[in-house]
C-alpha positions, -999 to 999 in steps of 0.1 A, spaced: 0 0 0 14 34 -10 20 60 17 -3 90 19 12 121 3 13 151 26 -12 176 12 -7 202 40 -2 234 20 15 250 51 43 225 47 75 242 36 79 217 8 48 232 -9 60 268 -10 71 283 -43 108 282 -49 115 254 -23 136 234 -46 155 265 -59 164 273 -22 176 237 -18 196 240 -50 212 273 -38 222 257 -4 237 226 -21 256 248 -46 273 264 -16 279 232 4 282 203 -20 313 183 -22 335 162 1 353 190 19 332 222 23 312 211 54 343 196 70 361 229 65 332 249 80 329 224 109 367 228 116 364 265 116 334 264 140 360 254 166 379 287 160 401 305 134 429 284 119 460 290 98 460 272 64 485 245 76 465 239 108 433 236 88 450 212 63 462 190 92 428 191 109 410 179 78 436 154 65 438 139 39 427 170 19 454 183 -4 467 219 -2 454 226 -37 419 213 -29 418 232 4 429 264 -13 402 259 -39 374 251 -14 384 281 8 381 304 -21 346 291 -29 335 294 7 349 330 8 329 337 -23 298 326 -6 307 347 25 309 317 48 346 320 55 369 350 59 406 353 54 429 376 73 466 383 74 479 368 107 506 394 112 522 423 94 556 406 92 545 374 74 523 364 46 506 338 68 468 338 65 443 328 90 408 316 81 377 321 102 340 314 100 319 345 92 287 354 110 268 341 79 288 309 81 279 306 118 242 302 107 253 267 94 262 255 129 227 240 137 226 224 103 260 208 109 251 197 144 219 180 129 240 164 101 264 150 128 234 135 147 218 122 116 250 107 104 255 89 137 219 75 135 223 65 99 256 48 105 240 28 134 210 19 112 231 7 83 255 -13 106 225 -29 124 209 -39 90 242 -53 77 246 -74 109 212 -91 104 
């Protein structure tokens, strides 16, 4: 028997532009590394090398590319660490902080999903 489709028009999935909004979010966050970079920066600002070590095995080239994309979406900012060196420090922006509840929910869901899949595989 097929499940009943939710016909509640107050549901956010029925509003105009819902899927465009989802597409916009995925464009900013899709890929293997972006959410991991944001999650790492939620723990505090980091220099490039520290960030690379935190997220290993990301390559320097990929980290640099992803940081530029995240900067373009105003989720990450880059600042010169000191006036005497060219060392840069990356930090989450206020806009990027708005992703914290989403990332926390993804962590929780990932934990539940992993347990569900492992339980199914053991049966």
